[in-house]
All heavy atoms as TSV, in Angstrom:
chain	resi	resn	atom	element	x	y	z
A	1	MET	N	N	85.860	133.725	93.131
A	1	MET	CA	C	85.788	134.799	94.067
A	1	MET	C	C	85.801	136.268	93.240
A	1	MET	O	O	85.019	137.033	93.529
A	1	MET	CB	C	86.985	134.883	94.946
A	1	MET	CG	C	86.895	134.028	96.049
A	1	MET	SD	S	88.157	134.333	97.333
A	1	MET	CE	C	89.000	132.757	97.202
A	2	CYS	N	N	86.673	136.226	92.219
A	2	CYS	CA	C	86.701	137.568	91.433
A	2	CYS	C	C	85.965	137.298	90.151
A	2	CYS	O	O	85.470	136.287	89.896
A	2	CYS	CB	C	88.165	137.827	91.054
A	2	CYS	SG	S	89.009	138.471	92.531
A	3	SER	N	N	85.963	138.442	89.362
A	3	SER	CA	C	85.128	138.383	88.113
A	3	SER	C	C	85.566	137.306	87.137
A	3	SER	O	O	86.765	136.997	87.150
A	3	SER	CB	C	85.027	139.747	87.436
A	3	SER	OG	O	86.329	140.048	87.018
A	4	SER	N	N	84.701	136.974	86.175
A	4	SER	CA	C	85.177	136.024	85.180
A	4	SER	C	C	86.102	136.492	84.167
A	4	SER	O	O	86.881	135.747	83.587
A	4	SER	CB	C	83.931	135.504	84.473
A	4	SER	OG	O	83.230	136.549	83.810
A	5	GLY	N	N	86.293	137.798	84.110
A	5	GLY	CA	C	87.251	138.394	83.209
A	5	GLY	C	C	88.670	138.344	83.743
A	5	GLY	O	O	89.575	138.899	83.081
A	6	ARG	N	N	88.817	137.719	84.902
A	6	ARG	CA	C	90.230	137.683	85.531
A	6	ARG	C	C	91.279	137.115	84.677
A	6	ARG	O	O	92.294	137.692	84.538
A	6	ARG	CB	C	90.016	137.030	86.859
A	6	ARG	CG	C	91.323	136.903	87.563
A	6	ARG	CD	C	91.141	136.173	88.874
A	6	ARG	NE	N	90.806	134.765	88.632
A	6	ARG	CZ	C	91.184	133.830	89.367
A	6	ARG	NH1	N	92.011	134.034	90.391
A	6	ARG	NH2	N	90.925	132.540	89.152
A	7	THR	N	N	90.805	136.040	83.927
A	7	THR	CA	C	91.810	135.401	83.035
A	7	THR	C	C	92.381	136.314	82.019
A	7	THR	O	O	93.605	136.232	81.698
A	7	THR	CB	C	91.207	134.146	82.459
A	7	THR	OG1	O	90.588	133.348	83.476
A	7	THR	CG2	C	92.210	133.386	81.632
A	8	GLU	N	N	91.566	137.076	81.358
A	8	GLU	CA	C	91.957	138.032	80.380
A	8	GLU	C	C	92.862	139.084	80.993
A	8	GLU	O	O	93.917	139.485	80.348
A	8	GLU	CB	C	90.739	138.735	79.778
A	8	GLU	CG	C	89.911	137.746	78.987
A	8	GLU	CD	C	90.522	136.909	77.892
A	8	GLU	OE1	O	91.428	137.525	77.180
A	8	GLU	OE2	O	90.386	135.703	77.803
A	9	VAL	N	N	92.619	139.584	82.099
A	9	VAL	CA	C	93.527	140.593	82.765
A	9	VAL	C	C	94.874	139.996	83.072
A	9	VAL	O	O	95.920	140.559	82.854
A	9	VAL	CB	C	92.810	141.104	84.056
A	9	VAL	CG1	C	93.769	141.994	84.897
A	9	VAL	CG2	C	91.469	141.945	83.726
A	10	LEU	N	N	94.771	138.637	83.635
A	10	LEU	CA	C	96.095	138.011	83.892
A	10	LEU	C	C	96.902	137.909	82.691
A	10	LEU	O	O	98.109	138.066	82.774
A	10	LEU	CB	C	95.859	136.643	84.516
A	10	LEU	CG	C	95.226	136.725	85.908
A	10	LEU	CD1	C	94.849	135.302	86.300
A	10	LEU	CD2	C	96.287	137.268	86.923
A	11	LYS	N	N	96.338	137.538	81.487
A	11	LYS	CA	C	97.102	137.397	80.335
A	11	LYS	C	C	97.701	138.758	79.898
A	11	LYS	O	O	98.856	138.771	79.459
A	11	LYS	CB	C	96.176	136.927	79.160
A	11	LYS	CG	C	95.726	135.506	79.297
A	11	LYS	CD	C	94.827	135.026	78.090
A	11	LYS	CE	C	94.378	133.569	78.296
A	11	LYS	NZ	N	93.445	133.296	77.286
A	12	HIS	N	N	96.891	139.682	80.101
A	12	HIS	CA	C	97.437	141.129	79.731
A	12	HIS	C	C	98.612	141.479	80.555
A	12	HIS	O	O	99.564	141.946	80.045
A	12	HIS	CB	C	96.273	142.098	79.707
A	12	HIS	CG	C	96.771	143.496	79.479
A	12	HIS	ND1	N	96.953	143.860	78.114
A	12	HIS	CD2	C	97.014	144.552	80.133
A	12	HIS	CE1	C	97.309	145.127	78.092
A	12	HIS	NE2	N	97.378	145.601	79.266
A	13	PHE	N	N	98.575	141.320	81.825
A	13	PHE	CA	C	99.553	141.714	82.708
A	13	PHE	C	C	100.632	140.711	83.098
A	13	PHE	O	O	101.615	140.937	83.692
A	13	PHE	CB	C	98.996	142.237	84.028
A	13	PHE	CG	C	98.251	143.578	83.855
A	13	PHE	CD1	C	96.852	143.673	83.915
A	13	PHE	CD2	C	98.972	144.701	83.754
A	13	PHE	CE1	C	96.343	144.833	83.815
A	13	PHE	CE2	C	98.359	146.115	83.512
A	13	PHE	CZ	C	96.931	146.007	83.627
A	14	LYS	N	N	100.381	139.504	82.543
A	14	LYS	CA	C	101.314	138.321	82.838
A	14	LYS	C	C	101.555	138.079	84.310
A	14	LYS	O	O	102.637	137.884	84.718
A	14	LYS	CB	C	102.609	138.511	82.023
A	14	LYS	CG	C	102.441	138.499	80.502
A	14	LYS	CD	C	103.699	138.693	79.762
A	14	LYS	CE	C	103.631	138.618	78.355
A	14	LYS	NZ	N	102.737	139.496	77.627
A	15	TRP	N	N	100.426	138.177	85.092
A	15	TRP	CA	C	100.576	137.936	86.509
A	15	TRP	C	C	100.394	136.477	86.762
A	15	TRP	O	O	99.641	135.728	86.152
A	15	TRP	CB	C	99.461	138.582	87.210
A	15	TRP	CG	C	99.795	140.036	87.662
A	15	TRP	CD1	C	100.490	140.895	86.991
A	15	TRP	CD2	C	99.153	140.713	88.728
A	15	TRP	NE1	N	100.510	142.044	87.573
A	15	TRP	CE2	C	99.685	142.040	88.672
A	15	TRP	CE3	C	98.242	140.339	89.772
A	15	TRP	CZ2	C	99.493	143.014	89.557
A	15	TRP	CZ3	C	98.027	141.380	90.618
A	15	TRP	CH2	C	98.462	142.632	90.611
A	16	PRO	N	N	101.180	135.941	87.720
A	16	PRO	CA	C	101.002	134.529	88.053
A	16	PRO	C	C	99.632	134.270	88.755
A	16	PRO	O	O	99.047	135.141	89.403
A	16	PRO	CB	C	102.059	134.287	89.238
A	16	PRO	CG	C	102.941	135.437	89.139
A	16	PRO	CD	C	102.201	136.567	88.436
A	17	GLU	N	N	99.064	133.149	88.395
A	17	GLU	CA	C	97.768	132.751	88.875
A	17	GLU	C	C	97.534	132.782	90.389
A	17	GLU	O	O	96.574	133.284	90.934
A	17	GLU	CB	C	97.380	131.404	88.341
A	17	GLU	CG	C	96.010	130.883	88.656
A	17	GLU	CD	C	94.910	131.435	87.755
A	17	GLU	OE1	O	95.313	131.850	86.564
A	17	GLU	OE2	O	93.723	131.504	88.081
A	18	LYS	N	N	98.647	132.356	91.147
A	18	LYS	CA	C	98.596	132.303	92.485
A	18	LYS	C	C	98.539	133.689	93.124
A	18	LYS	O	O	97.889	133.987	94.063
A	18	LYS	CB	C	99.743	131.524	93.115
A	18	LYS	CG	C	99.712	130.031	93.056
A	18	LYS	CD	C	100.836	129.330	93.673
A	18	LYS	CE	C	100.838	127.896	93.460
A	18	LYS	NZ	N	101.796	127.219	94.162
A	19	LYS	N	N	99.294	134.688	92.542
A	19	LYS	CA	C	99.251	136.017	92.986
A	19	LYS	C	C	97.875	136.638	92.806
A	19	LYS	O	O	97.359	137.302	93.707
A	19	LYS	CB	C	100.274	136.840	92.223
A	19	LYS	CG	C	100.419	138.260	92.725
A	19	LYS	CD	C	101.502	139.045	92.000
A	19	LYS	CE	C	101.685	140.353	92.553
A	19	LYS	NZ	N	102.833	141.098	91.912
A	20	ALA	N	N	97.214	136.342	91.690
A	20	ALA	CA	C	95.834	136.831	91.430
A	20	ALA	C	C	94.879	136.221	92.451
A	20	ALA	O	O	93.966	136.920	92.843
A	20	ALA	CB	C	95.551	136.479	90.069
A	21	ASP	N	N	94.981	134.926	92.627
A	21	ASP	CA	C	94.159	134.341	93.565
A	21	ASP	C	C	94.231	134.898	94.963
A	21	ASP	O	O	93.305	135.113	95.702
A	21	ASP	CB	C	94.397	132.800	93.686
A	21	ASP	CG	C	93.999	132.067	92.478
A	21	ASP	OD1	O	93.156	132.627	91.622
A	21	ASP	OD2	O	94.452	130.871	92.194
A	22	ALA	N	N	95.526	135.162	95.406
A	22	ALA	CA	C	95.758	135.738	96.741
A	22	ALA	C	C	95.261	137.166	96.778
A	22	ALA	O	O	94.603	137.538	97.835
A	22	ALA	CB	C	97.327	135.856	97.017
A	23	MET	N	N	95.302	137.883	95.755
A	23	MET	CA	C	94.659	139.303	95.720
A	23	MET	C	C	93.144	139.206	95.820
A	23	MET	O	O	92.574	140.000	96.560
A	23	MET	CB	C	95.125	140.057	94.500
A	23	MET	CG	C	96.564	140.439	94.558
A	23	MET	SD	S	97.151	141.431	93.169
A	23	MET	CE	C	96.188	142.907	93.480
A	24	CYS	N	N	92.594	138.259	95.113
A	24	CYS	CA	C	91.029	138.214	95.163
A	24	CYS	C	C	90.711	137.698	96.516
A	24	CYS	O	O	89.692	138.250	97.084
A	24	CYS	CB	C	90.715	137.051	94.119
A	24	CYS	SG	S	90.726	137.617	92.411
A	25	GLU	N	N	91.347	136.790	97.100
A	25	GLU	CA	C	91.081	136.307	98.547
A	25	GLU	C	C	91.191	137.526	99.526
A	25	GLU	O	O	90.335	137.750	100.406
A	25	GLU	CB	C	91.927	135.133	98.878
A	25	GLU	CG	C	91.657	134.513	100.232
A	25	GLU	CD	C	92.394	133.311	100.497
A	25	GLU	OE1	O	92.817	132.625	99.620
A	25	GLU	OE2	O	92.624	133.088	101.723
A	26	ALA	N	N	92.176	138.267	99.365
A	26	ALA	CA	C	92.455	139.416	100.195
A	26	ALA	C	C	91.386	140.395	100.125
A	26	ALA	O	O	90.921	141.043	101.101
A	26	ALA	CB	C	93.754	140.104	99.923
A	27	ALA	N	N	90.890	140.637	98.828
A	27	ALA	CA	C	89.715	141.656	98.581
A	27	ALA	C	C	88.500	141.202	99.287
A	27	ALA	O	O	87.824	141.993	99.881
A	27	ALA	CB	C	89.613	141.795	97.097
A	28	VAL	N	N	88.207	139.854	99.218
A	28	VAL	CA	C	87.036	139.290	99.835
A	28	VAL	C	C	87.151	139.449	101.370
A	28	VAL	O	O	86.187	139.883	102.072
A	28	VAL	CB	C	86.878	137.849	99.483
A	28	VAL	CG1	C	85.680	137.167	100.342
A	28	VAL	CG2	C	86.372	137.765	97.996
A	29	GLU	N	N	88.287	139.163	101.965
A	29	GLU	CA	C	88.437	139.180	103.393
A	29	GLU	C	C	88.367	140.698	103.880
A	29	GLU	O	O	87.809	140.982	104.839
A	29	GLU	CB	C	89.806	138.540	103.695
A	29	GLU	CG	C	89.745	137.088	103.567
A	29	GLU	CD	C	91.149	136.395	103.723
A	29	GLU	OE1	O	92.152	137.162	103.864
A	29	GLU	OE2	O	91.241	135.170	103.647
A	30	TYR	N	N	89.015	141.561	103.088
A	30	TYR	CA	C	88.872	143.049	103.340
A	30	TYR	C	C	87.371	143.483	103.367
A	30	TYR	O	O	86.950	144.090	104.342
A	30	TYR	CB	C	89.688	143.854	102.476
A	30	TYR	CG	C	89.600	145.342	102.670
A	30	TYR	CD1	C	90.397	145.897	103.739
A	30	TYR	CD2	C	88.815	146.123	101.934
A	30	TYR	CE1	C	90.333	147.229	103.933
A	30	TYR	CE2	C	88.735	147.548	102.248
A	30	TYR	CZ	C	89.455	148.041	103.181
A	30	TYR	OH	O	89.461	149.391	103.485
A	31	ARG	N	N	86.614	143.084	102.377
A	31	ARG	CA	C	85.270	143.405	102.272
A	31	ARG	C	C	84.445	142.942	103.574
A	31	ARG	O	O	83.693	143.575	104.094
A	31	ARG	CB	C	84.646	142.882	101.050
A	31	ARG	CG	C	83.186	143.375	100.848
A	31	ARG	CD	C	82.443	142.445	99.878
A	31	ARG	NE	N	82.295	141.090	100.421
A	31	ARG	CZ	C	82.327	140.039	99.744
A	31	ARG	NH1	N	82.416	139.985	98.433
A	31	ARG	NH2	N	82.307	138.847	100.365
A	32	ASP	N	N	84.845	141.640	103.899
A	32	ASP	CA	C	84.128	141.079	105.081
A	32	ASP	C	C	84.473	141.990	106.306
A	32	ASP	O	O	83.567	142.047	107.175
A	32	ASP	CB	C	84.497	139.623	105.245
A	32	ASP	CG	C	83.952	138.650	104.204
A	32	ASP	OD1	O	83.026	139.135	103.483
A	32	ASP	OD2	O	84.384	137.585	104.108
A	33	LEU	N	N	85.614	142.206	106.545
A	33	LEU	CA	C	86.069	143.074	107.657
A	33	LEU	C	C	85.499	144.356	107.693
A	33	LEU	O	O	84.973	144.882	108.679
A	33	LEU	CB	C	87.585	143.182	107.746
A	33	LEU	CG	C	88.395	142.063	108.187
A	33	LEU	CD1	C	89.840	142.256	108.142
A	33	LEU	CD2	C	88.026	141.725	109.583
A	34	LYS	N	N	85.371	145.028	106.610
A	34	LYS	CA	C	84.624	146.361	106.484
A	34	LYS	C	C	83.139	146.209	106.775
A	34	LYS	O	O	82.626	147.140	107.524
A	34	LYS	CB	C	84.910	147.001	105.105
A	34	LYS	CG	C	86.312	147.423	104.821
A	34	LYS	CD	C	86.933	148.377	105.800
A	34	LYS	CE	C	86.371	149.763	105.691
A	34	LYS	NZ	N	86.891	150.697	106.752
A	35	LEU	N	N	82.506	145.216	106.324
A	35	LEU	CA	C	81.118	144.924	106.705
A	35	LEU	C	C	80.997	144.710	108.106
A	35	LEU	O	O	80.019	145.284	108.785
A	35	LEU	CB	C	80.545	143.832	105.797
A	35	LEU	CG	C	80.385	144.085	104.371
A	35	LEU	CD1	C	79.932	142.690	103.607
A	35	LEU	CD2	C	79.348	145.180	104.119
A	36	LEU	N	N	81.836	143.973	108.780
A	36	LEU	CA	C	81.770	143.707	110.147
A	36	LEU	C	C	81.959	145.069	110.986
A	36	LEU	O	O	81.398	145.298	111.942
A	36	LEU	CB	C	82.759	142.676	110.516
A	36	LEU	CG	C	82.867	142.311	112.060
A	36	LEU	CD1	C	81.514	141.749	112.604
A	36	LEU	CD2	C	83.993	141.370	112.326
A	37	GLU	N	N	82.967	145.779	110.544
A	37	GLU	CA	C	83.301	147.105	111.224
A	37	GLU	C	C	82.060	147.936	111.123
A	37	GLU	O	O	81.640	148.616	112.149
A	37	GLU	CB	C	84.384	147.802	110.560
A	37	GLU	CG	C	84.740	149.172	111.064
A	37	GLU	CD	C	85.653	149.982	110.240
A	37	GLU	OE1	O	85.751	149.789	108.976
A	37	GLU	OE2	O	86.394	150.768	110.873
A	38	GLN	N	N	81.350	147.987	110.000
A	38	GLN	CA	C	80.146	148.882	109.880
A	38	GLN	C	C	79.016	148.309	110.696
A	38	GLN	O	O	78.386	149.179	111.389
A	38	GLN	CB	C	79.694	148.833	108.367
A	38	GLN	CG	C	78.612	149.655	108.087
A	38	GLN	CD	C	78.080	149.626	106.701
A	38	GLN	OE1	O	78.543	148.823	105.897
A	38	GLN	NE2	N	77.163	150.593	106.216
A	39	GLU	N	N	78.907	147.027	110.741
A	39	GLU	CA	C	77.850	146.522	111.571
A	39	GLU	C	C	78.102	146.756	113.081
A	39	GLU	O	O	77.174	147.181	113.833
A	39	GLU	CB	C	77.775	144.951	111.367
A	39	GLU	CG	C	76.662	144.346	112.111
A	39	GLU	CD	C	76.473	142.839	111.803
A	39	GLU	OE1	O	77.266	142.264	111.093
A	39	GLU	OE2	O	75.616	142.147	112.463
A	40	ILE	N	N	79.303	146.641	113.559
A	40	ILE	CA	C	79.655	146.721	114.952
A	40	ILE	C	C	79.482	148.373	115.277
A	40	ILE	O	O	78.947	148.702	116.285
A	40	ILE	CB	C	81.007	146.337	115.224
A	40	ILE	CG1	C	81.017	144.787	115.213
A	40	ILE	CG2	C	81.565	146.866	116.616
A	40	ILE	CD1	C	82.353	144.172	115.359
A	41	SER	N	N	80.064	149.197	114.416
A	41	SER	CA	C	80.090	150.673	114.717
A	41	SER	C	C	78.677	151.230	114.612
A	41	SER	O	O	78.486	152.333	115.194
A	41	SER	CB	C	81.063	151.361	113.816
A	41	SER	OG	O	80.582	151.336	112.446
A	42	SER	N	N	77.803	150.667	113.886
A	42	SER	CA	C	76.447	151.160	113.776
A	42	SER	C	C	75.465	150.710	114.945
A	42	SER	O	O	74.321	151.178	114.982
A	42	SER	CB	C	75.899	150.790	112.449
A	42	SER	OG	O	75.605	149.394	112.296
A	43	TYR	N	N	75.993	149.735	115.704
A	43	TYR	CA	C	75.175	149.371	116.803
A	43	TYR	C	C	74.891	150.493	117.756
A	43	TYR	O	O	75.728	151.113	118.269
A	43	TYR	CB	C	75.871	148.217	117.533
A	43	TYR	CG	C	75.097	147.715	118.831
A	43	TYR	CD1	C	73.915	146.894	118.658
A	43	TYR	CD2	C	75.466	148.115	120.057
A	43	TYR	CE1	C	73.225	146.501	119.775
A	43	TYR	CE2	C	74.695	147.826	121.133
A	43	TYR	CZ	C	73.621	146.980	121.055
A	43	TYR	OH	O	72.923	146.540	122.088
A	44	LYS	N	N	73.680	150.659	118.059
A	44	LYS	CA	C	73.214	151.566	119.050
A	44	LYS	C	C	72.458	150.861	120.220
A	44	LYS	O	O	71.584	150.167	119.887
A	44	LYS	CB	C	72.288	152.660	118.409
A	44	LYS	CG	C	72.951	153.403	117.299
A	44	LYS	CD	C	73.885	154.429	117.698
A	44	LYS	CE	C	74.441	155.300	116.619
A	44	LYS	NZ	N	75.783	155.125	116.286
A	45	ASP	N	N	72.816	151.197	121.451
A	45	ASP	CA	C	72.098	150.638	122.540
A	45	ASP	C	C	70.758	151.435	122.722
A	45	ASP	O	O	70.774	152.689	122.958
A	45	ASP	CB	C	73.008	150.747	123.847
A	45	ASP	CG	C	72.434	149.958	124.990
A	45	ASP	OD1	O	71.618	148.994	124.655
A	45	ASP	OD2	O	72.676	150.400	126.136
A	46	ASP	N	N	69.728	150.670	122.723
A	46	ASP	CA	C	68.389	151.370	122.854
A	46	ASP	C	C	67.816	151.035	124.214
A	46	ASP	O	O	67.538	149.823	124.586
A	46	ASP	CB	C	67.449	150.819	121.817
A	46	ASP	CG	C	66.100	151.498	121.756
A	46	ASP	OD1	O	65.788	152.228	122.716
A	46	ASP	OD2	O	65.314	151.188	120.780
A	47	PRO	N	N	67.647	152.076	125.091
A	47	PRO	CA	C	67.141	151.823	126.445
A	47	PRO	C	C	65.811	151.169	126.478
A	47	PRO	O	O	65.349	150.658	127.447
A	47	PRO	CB	C	67.170	153.183	126.967
A	47	PRO	CG	C	67.565	154.193	126.004
A	47	PRO	CD	C	67.879	153.419	124.768
A	48	LYS	N	N	65.034	151.255	125.369
A	48	LYS	CA	C	63.681	150.769	125.345
A	48	LYS	C	C	63.765	149.099	125.117
A	48	LYS	O	O	62.784	148.450	125.439
A	48	LYS	CB	C	62.973	151.258	124.178
A	48	LYS	CG	C	62.664	152.774	124.308
A	48	LYS	CD	C	62.048	153.310	123.059
A	48	LYS	CE	C	62.210	154.851	123.082
A	48	LYS	NZ	N	61.995	155.352	121.742
A	49	ILE	N	N	64.790	148.567	124.650
A	49	ILE	CA	C	64.942	147.216	124.492
A	49	ILE	C	C	65.429	146.502	125.767
A	49	ILE	O	O	66.376	147.141	126.470
A	49	ILE	CB	C	65.998	146.963	123.297
A	49	ILE	CG1	C	65.554	147.491	121.998
A	49	ILE	CG2	C	66.235	145.410	123.180
A	49	ILE	CD1	C	66.495	147.354	120.868
A	50	PRO	N	N	64.778	145.400	126.118
A	50	PRO	CA	C	65.220	144.862	127.402
A	50	PRO	C	C	66.764	144.492	127.354
A	50	PRO	O	O	67.396	144.191	126.265
A	50	PRO	CB	C	64.404	143.491	127.429
A	50	PRO	CG	C	63.247	143.764	126.466
A	50	PRO	CD	C	63.823	144.727	125.401
A	51	CYS	N	N	67.302	144.532	128.557
A	51	CYS	CA	C	68.786	144.261	128.699
A	51	CYS	C	C	69.178	142.911	128.108
A	51	CYS	O	O	70.198	142.884	127.455
A	51	CYS	CB	C	69.084	144.375	130.180
A	51	CYS	SG	S	70.907	144.223	130.478
A	52	GLU	N	N	68.387	141.967	128.353
A	52	GLU	CA	C	68.817	140.679	127.835
A	52	GLU	C	C	68.945	140.581	126.335
A	52	GLU	O	O	69.840	139.953	125.778
A	52	GLU	CB	C	67.743	139.551	128.325
A	52	GLU	CG	C	68.132	138.134	128.016
A	52	GLU	CD	C	67.121	137.187	128.555
A	52	GLU	OE1	O	66.585	137.375	129.704
A	52	GLU	OE2	O	66.899	136.183	127.825
A	53	ALA	N	N	68.018	141.210	125.704
A	53	ALA	CA	C	68.086	141.376	124.170
A	53	ALA	C	C	69.275	142.026	123.618
A	53	ALA	O	O	69.940	141.691	122.684
A	53	ALA	CB	C	66.746	141.893	123.571
A	54	SER	N	N	69.629	143.143	124.395
A	54	SER	CA	C	70.778	143.968	123.933
A	54	SER	C	C	72.030	143.069	124.201
A	54	SER	O	O	72.873	143.219	123.434
A	54	SER	CB	C	70.819	145.238	124.849
A	54	SER	OG	O	69.874	146.078	124.497
A	55	LEU	N	N	72.152	142.333	125.337
A	55	LEU	CA	C	73.242	141.586	125.603
A	55	LEU	C	C	73.512	140.525	124.543
A	55	LEU	O	O	74.487	140.089	124.161
A	55	LEU	CB	C	73.172	141.047	127.037
A	55	LEU	CG	C	73.410	141.979	128.145
A	55	LEU	CD1	C	73.220	141.371	129.511
A	55	LEU	CD2	C	74.788	142.604	128.077
A	56	ARG	N	N	72.302	139.901	124.160
A	56	ARG	CA	C	72.385	138.798	123.122
A	56	ARG	C	C	72.946	139.412	121.827
A	56	ARG	O	O	73.725	138.733	121.191
A	56	ARG	CB	C	71.029	138.262	122.873
A	56	ARG	CG	C	70.748	137.067	123.826
A	56	ARG	CD	C	69.461	136.288	123.274
A	56	ARG	NE	N	68.323	137.039	123.074
A	56	ARG	CZ	C	67.298	137.293	123.887
A	56	ARG	NH1	N	67.378	136.828	125.126
A	56	ARG	NH2	N	66.342	138.051	123.662
A	57	LYS	N	N	72.522	140.657	121.426
A	57	LYS	CA	C	72.928	141.302	120.203
A	57	LYS	C	C	74.467	141.573	120.409
A	57	LYS	O	O	75.256	141.295	119.420
A	57	LYS	CB	C	72.152	142.495	119.918
A	57	LYS	CG	C	72.705	143.297	118.711
A	57	LYS	CD	C	72.459	142.517	117.443
A	57	LYS	CE	C	72.885	143.331	116.279
A	57	LYS	NZ	N	72.895	142.577	115.042
A	58	MET	N	N	74.883	142.076	121.517
A	58	MET	CA	C	76.326	142.344	121.680
A	58	MET	C	C	77.111	141.135	121.673
A	58	MET	O	O	78.245	141.025	121.031
A	58	MET	CB	C	76.535	143.041	123.010
A	58	MET	CG	C	76.093	144.475	123.050
A	58	MET	SD	S	76.419	145.200	124.602
A	58	MET	CE	C	74.787	145.793	124.994
A	59	ALA	N	N	76.672	139.995	122.216
A	59	ALA	CA	C	77.352	138.778	122.230
A	59	ALA	C	C	77.410	138.135	120.784
A	59	ALA	O	O	78.440	137.609	120.443
A	59	ALA	CB	C	76.612	137.718	123.144
A	60	SER	N	N	76.371	138.305	120.041
A	60	SER	CA	C	76.292	137.873	118.731
A	60	SER	C	C	77.462	138.610	117.816
A	60	SER	O	O	78.168	137.971	117.134
A	60	SER	CB	C	74.982	138.151	118.124
A	60	SER	OG	O	74.950	137.854	116.741
A	61	LEU	N	N	77.513	139.923	118.045
A	61	LEU	CA	C	78.507	140.654	117.294
A	61	LEU	C	C	79.936	140.308	117.783
A	61	LEU	O	O	80.856	140.297	116.938
A	61	LEU	CB	C	78.264	142.173	117.572
A	61	LEU	CG	C	77.092	142.823	116.870
A	61	LEU	CD1	C	76.849	144.259	117.290
A	61	LEU	CD2	C	77.193	142.719	115.287
A	62	LEU	N	N	80.115	140.034	119.031
A	62	LEU	CA	C	81.445	139.577	119.495
A	62	LEU	C	C	81.771	138.306	118.922
A	62	LEU	O	O	82.918	138.045	118.488
A	62	LEU	CB	C	81.430	139.532	121.027
A	62	LEU	CG	C	82.713	139.095	121.740
A	62	LEU	CD1	C	83.893	139.937	121.319
A	62	LEU	CD2	C	82.544	139.014	123.189
A	63	ASP	N	N	80.848	137.269	118.965
A	63	ASP	CA	C	81.056	135.927	118.440
A	63	ASP	C	C	81.433	136.000	116.894
A	63	ASP	O	O	82.314	135.358	116.465
A	63	ASP	CB	C	79.813	135.033	118.610
A	63	ASP	CG	C	79.650	134.724	120.007
A	63	ASP	OD1	O	80.505	134.841	120.926
A	63	ASP	OD2	O	78.576	134.213	120.340
A	64	LYS	N	N	80.698	136.899	116.220
A	64	LYS	CA	C	80.879	137.054	114.758
A	64	LYS	C	C	82.367	137.581	114.565
A	64	LYS	O	O	83.021	137.111	113.691
A	64	LYS	CB	C	79.869	137.941	114.206
A	64	LYS	CG	C	79.895	138.098	112.711
A	64	LYS	CD	C	78.739	138.872	112.173
A	64	LYS	CE	C	78.621	138.982	110.712
A	64	LYS	NZ	N	77.414	139.736	110.256
A	65	SER	N	N	82.738	138.598	115.273
A	65	SER	CA	C	84.018	139.168	115.084
A	65	SER	C	C	85.118	138.240	115.449
A	65	SER	O	O	86.106	138.097	114.791
A	65	SER	CB	C	84.152	140.635	115.931
A	65	SER	OG	O	84.192	140.327	117.296
A	66	GLU	N	N	84.982	137.452	116.559
A	66	GLU	CA	C	85.933	136.494	116.919
A	66	GLU	C	C	86.071	135.439	115.957
A	66	GLU	O	O	87.198	134.873	115.587
A	66	GLU	CB	C	85.584	135.843	118.245
A	66	GLU	CG	C	85.864	136.742	119.489
A	66	GLU	CD	C	85.358	136.051	120.746
A	66	GLU	OE1	O	84.642	135.223	120.773
A	66	GLU	OE2	O	85.875	136.620	121.826
A	67	SER	N	N	84.989	135.040	115.315
A	67	SER	CA	C	84.976	133.926	114.291
A	67	SER	C	C	85.839	134.471	113.001
A	67	SER	O	O	86.654	133.696	112.539
A	67	SER	CB	C	83.578	133.646	113.894
A	67	SER	OG	O	83.473	132.704	112.929
A	68	ILE	N	N	85.489	135.622	112.611
A	68	ILE	CA	C	86.137	136.233	111.470
A	68	ILE	C	C	87.625	136.335	111.678
A	68	ILE	O	O	88.426	136.013	110.808
A	68	ILE	CB	C	85.399	137.401	110.874
A	68	ILE	CG1	C	84.040	137.172	110.357
A	68	ILE	CG2	C	86.216	138.163	109.848
A	68	ILE	CD1	C	83.268	138.312	110.061
A	69	LEU	N	N	87.939	136.921	112.751
A	69	LEU	CA	C	89.345	137.155	113.104
A	69	LEU	C	C	90.145	135.923	113.338
A	69	LEU	O	O	91.294	135.738	112.810
A	69	LEU	CB	C	89.426	137.987	114.350
A	69	LEU	CG	C	88.952	139.531	114.155
A	69	LEU	CD1	C	88.927	140.271	115.530
A	69	LEU	CD2	C	89.785	140.201	113.113
A	70	SER	N	N	89.492	134.910	113.925
A	70	SER	CA	C	90.229	133.592	114.014
A	70	SER	C	C	90.468	132.946	112.672
A	70	SER	O	O	91.469	132.470	112.357
A	70	SER	CB	C	89.339	132.719	114.850
A	70	SER	OG	O	89.276	133.134	116.134
A	71	PHE	N	N	89.418	133.107	111.797
A	71	PHE	CA	C	89.709	132.542	110.465
A	71	PHE	C	C	90.789	133.267	109.677
A	71	PHE	O	O	91.591	132.650	109.151
A	71	PHE	CB	C	88.347	132.620	109.619
A	71	PHE	CG	C	88.511	132.207	108.179
A	71	PHE	CD1	C	88.532	131.013	107.766
A	71	PHE	CD2	C	88.640	133.316	107.269
A	71	PHE	CE1	C	88.630	130.610	106.466
A	71	PHE	CE2	C	88.789	132.852	105.784
A	71	PHE	CZ	C	88.817	131.584	105.535
A	72	LEU	N	N	90.828	134.648	109.775
A	72	LEU	CA	C	91.927	135.406	109.185
A	72	LEU	C	C	93.295	135.127	109.648
A	72	LEU	O	O	94.195	135.031	109.073
A	72	LEU	CB	C	91.563	136.872	109.180
A	72	LEU	CG	C	90.368	137.286	108.363
A	72	LEU	CD1	C	90.133	138.822	108.659
A	72	LEU	CD2	C	90.541	137.086	106.998
A	73	ILE	N	N	93.352	134.954	111.027
A	73	ILE	CA	C	94.633	134.620	111.677
A	73	ILE	C	C	95.188	133.248	111.278
A	73	ILE	O	O	96.350	133.018	111.102
A	73	ILE	CB	C	94.473	134.807	113.231
A	73	ILE	CG1	C	94.321	136.247	113.555
A	73	ILE	CG2	C	95.696	134.238	113.893
A	73	ILE	CD1	C	93.912	136.575	115.034
A	74	SER	N	N	94.305	132.309	111.244
A	74	SER	CA	C	94.649	130.889	110.939
A	74	SER	C	C	95.079	130.644	109.447
A	74	SER	O	O	95.801	129.746	109.200
A	74	SER	CB	C	93.529	129.908	111.258
A	74	SER	OG	O	92.447	130.089	110.391
A	75	ASN	N	N	94.748	131.736	108.581
A	75	ASN	CA	C	95.143	131.433	107.197
A	75	ASN	C	C	96.519	132.106	106.898
A	75	ASN	O	O	97.044	132.875	107.206
A	75	ASN	CB	C	94.146	132.046	106.256
A	75	ASN	CG	C	92.871	131.165	106.142
A	75	ASN	OD1	O	92.965	130.088	106.438
A	75	ASN	ND2	N	91.745	131.734	105.888
């Protein structure tokens, strides 16, 4: 998940491996949430697009957000 130089940094700071792994995992999850937030907040409803297509896009964003949040809650 994190860079290959992680081991060297851990040796320098004497951090436990589990703590570093948890921080890397949290960083990845935070990045995923920020990307999702950006995708959702940038959605613009275009009146030129048929209603059915707009609803599919909204449903897709909702499903994606529910999936990511369920994963984060269960961990």
